[in-house]
C-alpha positions as CSV (number, residue, x, y, z in Angstrom):
1,M,1.4,-12.5,20.3
2,I,-1.6,-10.1,21.0
3,D,-4.9,-11.1,19.3
4,H,-7.2,-8.2,19.8
5,V,-7.7,-5.4,22.1
6,S,-10.8,-3.8,23.5
7,V,-11.7,-0.2,24.0
8,A,-14.4,1.1,26.3
9,V,-16.7,4.0,25.2
10,R,-19.9,5.6,26.4
11,D,-21.5,6.0,23.1
12,L,-21.2,2.9,20.9
13,D,-22.9,4.1,17.9
14,G,-20.9,7.5,17.8
15,S,-17.7,5.5,18.6
16,A,-18.3,3.0,15.9
17,R,-18.9,6.0,13.3
18,F,-15.5,7.6,14.5
19,Y,-13.5,4.3,14.5
20,E,-14.8,3.3,11.2
21,A,-13.5,6.3,9.4
22,L,-10.2,6.4,11.8
23,L,-9.4,2.7,11.3
24,G,-10.2,2.8,7.5
25,T,-7.2,4.8,7.0
26,L,-5.3,1.7,8.3
27,G,-7.0,-0.8,6.3
28,Y,-9.5,-2.0,8.9
29,T,-13.1,-2.3,8.2
30,K,-16.1,-2.9,10.5
31,L,-16.5,-6.7,10.7
32,V,-18.8,-7.6,13.6
33,T,-21.7,-5.6,15.1
34,R,-23.5,-7.0,18.2
35,P,-25.4,-5.4,20.9
36,G,-23.0,-3.8,22.9
37,T,-19.7,-4.5,20.8
38,V,-18.5,-3.6,17.5
39,G,-15.1,-5.4,16.2
40,F,-12.9,-4.0,13.4
41,G,-10.1,-5.7,11.7
42,K,-8.5,-6.7,8.5
43,K,-9.2,-10.6,8.4
44,Y,-10.9,-11.1,11.9
45,P,-11.7,-8.6,14.6
46,E,-8.5,-7.0,16.2
47,L,-10.0,-4.0,17.9
48,W,-13.4,-4.1,19.9
49,L,-15.5,-1.3,21.0
50,N,-17.4,-2.1,24.1
51,A,-20.3,-0.2,25.3
52,R,-20.0,1.3,28.7
53,P,-22.7,3.8,29.0
54,G,-22.0,4.6,32.5
55,M,-18.2,5.3,32.4
56,T,-16.6,8.4,33.0
57,P,-14.2,9.7,29.9
58,A,-10.7,8.2,30.0
59,D,-8.4,10.3,32.1
60,A,-5.3,11.7,30.1
61,D,-3.1,10.5,32.9
62,T,-3.9,6.7,32.9
63,G,-0.8,6.2,31.1
64,S,-2.3,3.6,28.9
65,H,-2.5,3.8,25.1
66,I,-3.0,1.5,21.9
67,C,-0.4,1.6,18.9
68,L,-1.8,0.4,15.5
69,R,1.0,-0.4,12.9
70,A,0.6,1.8,9.6
71,S,2.5,0.8,6.6
72,S,3.4,4.3,5.4
73,V,3.9,7.7,6.5
74,E,0.9,8.8,4.4
75,M,-1.5,6.3,6.2
76,V,-0.3,7.9,9.8
77,Q,-1.2,11.5,8.2
78,A,-4.6,10.2,7.2
79,F,-5.0,8.7,10.5
80,H,-4.4,11.8,12.4
81,A,-6.4,13.8,9.8
82,A,-9.5,11.4,10.1
83,A,-9.3,11.8,13.7
84,M,-9.4,15.6,13.7
85,Q,-12.4,15.4,11.2
86,G,-14.2,12.9,13.3
87,G,-14.3,14.8,16.4
88,G,-11.1,13.6,18.4
89,R,-8.2,15.7,19.4
90,S,-4.2,15.6,18.7
91,D,-2.2,14.1,21.3
92,G,0.9,14.6,19.2
93,A,0.9,15.8,15.6
94,P,2.5,13.2,12.8
95,G,5.9,13.4,12.8
96,P,9.3,11.6,13.4
97,R,10.0,10.0,16.9
98,Q,12.7,8.3,18.5
99,A,12.4,4.9,20.0
100,A,14.6,2.5,22.0
101,L,15.5,0.7,18.7
102,G,15.5,3.4,16.2
103,P,13.5,6.2,14.6
104,Y,9.8,5.7,13.6
105,Y,6.9,8.2,12.5
106,A,4.0,8.3,14.3
107,A,0.8,10.3,15.4
108,F,-1.3,10.1,18.7
109,I,-4.8,11.1,19.0
110,R,-7.6,11.0,21.6
111,D,-10.9,9.7,20.5
112,P,-13.9,11.5,21.8
113,E,-13.9,9.3,24.9
114,G,-10.6,10.2,25.8
115,N,-8.9,7.0,24.8
116,K,-5.3,7.4,23.5
117,I,-4.6,5.7,20.2
118,E,-1.3,5.7,18.1
119,A,-0.7,5.1,14.6
120,A,3.1,4.2,13.8
121,T,5.2,3.2,10.9
122,F,8.9,2.1,10.8
123,V,9.2,3.1,7.4
124,A,11.6,5.9,7.0
125,P,9.9,9.3,5.9
126,P,11.2,10.6,2.7
127,A,14.2,13.0,3.4
């Protein structure tokens, strides 16, 4: 249903490097680079970074976040580790969670701009 999402960033080049490492853990690559925007995806750009040099960092209380699907627990863990290595911060370490429709495994991070990004898998973690 959703074709793509856009994330506003102050530092497009720095954010592109951060997201290239972060999204690489989920199988995304940088597909498009234009002045003012960079697109990542698997077959077409699904996540865009849009330069907004005058914006303030995202407020932790915005209530918004983007969740990206991972195909394994290991991918979620690698996503979180890449964020920590790249200058992001943890907003929820990798671990089991409970959703309305059942359990899942996820990690939440904040990118250097303060945007909240989650990686989640609905594959049951090993017991």
